[in-house]
N, C-alpha and C positions, 0 to 999 in steps of 0.2 A: 198739239192741235194747231191746225193751219189758221193763221190770222186772216180774216176777210179784208180784202182791199176795198177802200171806198170807191164808189163809181167815179169815172173821170169827170172833170169839170169842163171838158170840151171834146168835140168829136173830130177835130181837124189836126191834132197834134202830129199824128203819124204822117199825114199828107204834107204838113209844113216841113217836117224833117226830110221827107223824100224829095220835095221840091228844092230845098236848100242844098242837099247833097248832090242833086242833079246839076246844080249850078256851081258845084265845087266851092261852096261858101262855108265859112265857119259860123258858129252862132255869134261870135263877136262881130264879124263882118256884117251879118244881117242886122245886128243891133245898131251898128253905125249907119247903115243904109236907112233903117226906119227913122232914125234920129233926123236924117236929112229931110224926111217927109213930115217932121213935126211931132213925132212920137218918141219921147225920151224913154226908151226901154233898154236897160242894161242886158248883157248877155244872159244873166240868170233868168230874166223874164222869158226870153226866147227858149231857154232850156225847159222852163216850167210849162210853157205852152206845148212844146214837143212831148213832154211826159204826160200831158193831160191833167196837170195839177193846178192849172190856172185858167180861169175863164177868159174869153176873148170878146171884146166889145166889137160892135159893127165897124167903128172907125179903125180899130186895130186889124180887123179882118181885111178891110179894103187896103190898108197900108201894106200888110203882108202880101196881098195879091200883087200890088204894084211892084214891090221890091223883088218878089220871087218870079214875077212875070207869069202868073197863073190866074185863072178865073176863080171867083168864089164858088162857082159850080164844081170846079175841080176839087177844091178843098173840102166841100161838103158832100161830095157824090156818094159816099158810103154812110152818111149820117143816119138814114132810116134803119139800115141793118144794125149799125152800132147801137142806136138807141133801143131797138127791140132787145138786143142782147143785154144791155144795161138793165132795163126794166125786168127782164126775165130773171136775171141773177139777183135782183134786189127784192124779189118776191112781190112786186107791185103789178 
């Protein structure tokens, strides 16, 4: 029997990963860069965000946007579609 995956805890993970890869940055490099902006996030936090298994606060969203040189609109552009899919799959 297939085990159900829990719904993601954020809708920006794939976009964060895509933006990071476009800039040819590693997760560790992004972690260092966000640290310079006052957010002490180790590489594992960046990985969890990208996998959708960690929530992202507004401050963290803004910091990621600055570091990755993207807008918040870019990161959340697919949020409505993703949220509809999440709710449809959860039976709500």
